[in-house]
C-alpha positions as CSV (number, residue, x, y, z in Angstrom):
1,X,71.2,35.0,53.4
2,X,73.3,35.7,50.7
3,X,76.7,35.4,52.6
4,X,75.7,31.6,53.1
5,X,75.9,29.2,50.9
6,X,73.7,25.9,50.8
7,X,76.5,23.4,52.3
8,X,76.8,26.3,55.2
9,X,73.2,26.4,55.4
10,X,72.4,22.6,55.6
11,X,75.2,22.3,58.2
12,X,73.8,25.0,60.3
13,X,70.2,23.5,60.3
14,X,71.7,20.2,61.1
15,X,73.6,21.7,63.9
16,X,70.7,23.2,65.2
17,X,67.9,20.2,64.5
18,X,70.7,17.9,66.6
19,X,70.9,20.6,69.4
20,X,67.0,20.8,69.4
21,X,66.3,17.4,69.9
22,X,69.1,16.8,72.7
23,X,67.5,19.9,74.7
24,X,64.3,18.4,73.8
25,X,64.8,15.3,75.7
26,X,66.6,17.0,78.3
27,X,63.6,19.5,79.0
28,X,61.1,16.4,79.2
29,X,63.6,14.3,81.3
30,X,63.9,17.3,83.4
31,X,60.0,17.9,84.1
32,X,59.4,14.5,84.3
33,X,62.0,14.4,87.5
34,X,60.8,17.4,88.7
35,X,57.1,16.0,89.1
36,X,58.5,12.8,90.6
37,X,61.0,14.2,93.2
38,X,59.0,16.0,95.8
39,X,60.2,18.8,98.3
40,X,59.9,16.3,100.9
41,X,62.2,13.4,99.1
42,X,64.6,16.2,98.7
43,X,65.0,17.3,102.5
44,X,64.4,14.0,104.0
45,X,62.6,13.0,106.5
46,X,63.9,15.0,109.3
47,X,63.3,18.6,108.3
48,X,65.8,20.9,109.9
49,X,66.5,24.4,108.3
50,X,69.8,22.9,106.7
51,X,68.0,20.4,105.0
52,X,65.4,22.9,104.0
53,X,67.9,25.2,102.5
54,X,69.7,22.4,100.7
55,X,66.3,21.5,99.2
56,X,65.2,24.9,97.9
57,X,68.8,25.2,96.4
58,X,68.4,22.0,94.8
59,X,64.8,22.7,93.6
60,X,65.9,26.4,92.3
61,X,68.8,25.2,90.7
62,X,66.6,22.6,88.6
63,X,64.0,25.1,87.7
64,X,66.9,27.5,86.5
65,X,68.4,24.7,84.6
66,X,65.2,23.8,82.8
67,X,64.3,27.4,82.4
68,X,67.4,28.0,80.7
69,X,67.0,25.1,78.6
70,X,63.3,25.9,77.2
71,X,65.1,29.4,76.5
72,X,67.5,27.6,74.2
73,X,64.8,25.8,72.3
74,X,63.0,29.0,71.8
75,X,66.0,30.3,70.2
76,X,66.6,27.2,68.6
77,X,63.2,27.3,67.0
78,X,63.6,31.2,65.8
79,X,66.8,30.4,64.2
80,X,64.9,27.5,62.1
81,X,62.2,29.9,61.5
82,X,64.5,32.3,60.3
83,X,66.3,29.9,57.8
84,X,62.7,29.2,56.4
85,X,62.0,32.7,56.0
86,X,65.2,33.9,54.7
87,X,66.4,36.3,57.0
88,X,68.7,33.6,59.1
89,X,72.4,34.8,59.3
90,X,71.4,38.7,59.3
91,X,72.2,40.7,62.8
92,X,69.1,42.1,64.3
93,X,70.5,45.0,65.5
94,X,72.6,46.5,62.3
95,X,71.6,44.0,59.5
96,X,74.6,42.9,58.6
97,X,75.6,39.4,57.8
98,X,76.5,37.3,60.7
99,X,79.4,35.3,59.7
100,X,79.7,31.7,59.4
101,X,82.1,31.3,62.0
102,X,79.7,32.9,64.6
103,X,77.2,30.9,63.1
104,X,78.9,27.6,63.2
105,X,79.8,28.4,67.0
106,X,76.4,29.4,68.0
107,X,73.9,28.5,65.3
108,X,70.7,30.7,67.4
109,X,72.7,34.1,67.2
110,X,70.9,37.2,66.1
111,X,73.6,39.4,66.6
112,X,77.0,39.8,64.7
113,X,79.9,39.8,66.8
114,X,80.5,43.5,67.1
115,X,76.9,44.2,68.1
116,X,77.0,41.2,70.6
117,X,80.2,42.5,72.3
118,X,78.4,45.7,72.3
119,X,75.5,44.1,74.2
120,X,77.1,42.3,76.4
121,X,79.8,45.2,77.8
122,X,76.6,47.5,78.2
123,X,75.2,44.7,80.5
124,X,78.3,44.1,82.3
125,X,78.6,47.7,83.1
126,X,74.5,48.1,84.0
127,X,74.7,49.0,87.7
128,X,73.2,45.6,89.5
129,X,70.1,46.6,91.4
């Protein structure tokens, strides 16, 4: 973490905490909404295949959004733990510093830009099953 100064760390920690608060509220609201909204409410009282397909799509979309938000929360918690541990801002892959500009744009980043680019390139080019 030597490459980041105290002001930068404070700014990044504040951004992580603010995002954590926002995501936590969204996840709580999403879980409450999903418990309150039953499949029958989504599909309506008249069941036909189109209504059921629409209800499935809405439920799947809501579940995917919640899953993504929970994953983002975990990444934020991990970044905050790295700050406390003193390893924040170091690339998990190569060990080089993650530039402040990258962390300002994505405070939970675990890779430097070259390593992230390499991983994304590999994932995008991987054959789909």
